[in-house]
N, C-alpha and C positions, 0 to 999 in steps of 0.2 A: 895545965889544961885551961886555966882561966884566960891566959894570954891568947891561946889558940882559939878559944871560943869567941873572945872579943874581936879578934882579927876576922874570923869567919862571919860574924854578924855584920861587921863594917863592910866587908867585901860583898856580902849579899845585898845590903842596903844600897851600895853603890851600883851594883848590877841592876837592881830594880829601878833605880833612879835614872841611870845613864845608859843602860844597855850594856852589851858585851864590849870589852876593851881589847879583845884578842880572839884568836880562834877557839879558845876554851876558857871558861871561867868556872871555878869551883864555887858553888853556892851552898849555904846551910839549909838543910831540910830536916823535917821531923817525921818520923814514922815512914810511911810509904808515899809521901807527897813528892814523888819524883817529878821534876819540872819538865815541861815540854822542851824538846831539843836535847835531852840528856843523851849521853853517849851509850849506845847499845853495846854491851860486852858479850852477849851470847844468848842462846836459848837452850832450854832443857825441858823435856816433857811438856811442851806447849807454853812454858813460862819464859818471858823475856827478862833478861838481867841487864842492869845498867852499871857503869863504872861509878865508883864512889871512893871517898877517903873517910877515914875515921881516926879519932884519937884513941890509941890503944897502948896500954902499958908505957905511959910517958913518952909516946912518940906517935907519929902519923903513919898509918898504914893504908894500903889500898884494899878494896873489897868489891863485891858486887851486891846489888840489891834488886829485888823484883817489885813491880808495881802491885 
C-alpha cells in the first residue's frame, strides 16, 4: 500500500502542478473532497455518485463515492 499511496500522491501533485496529461487522471482525495471535473458514475435518490479507485485487500479496486 505504501507504494500505491506514494504513486497516488506524486500523480496528484503533478496534476495540480501541470494539469491533466490525458483524457482522465486519477487524483488522490480525502473524505468527500471530490474534485471538479470528476467522472459522474450515476445517481440514486437525488445523490450523485462519482467514479473512484481505492486500495482494498492488497489490490486496487473501483468504487463510487458521493459528494
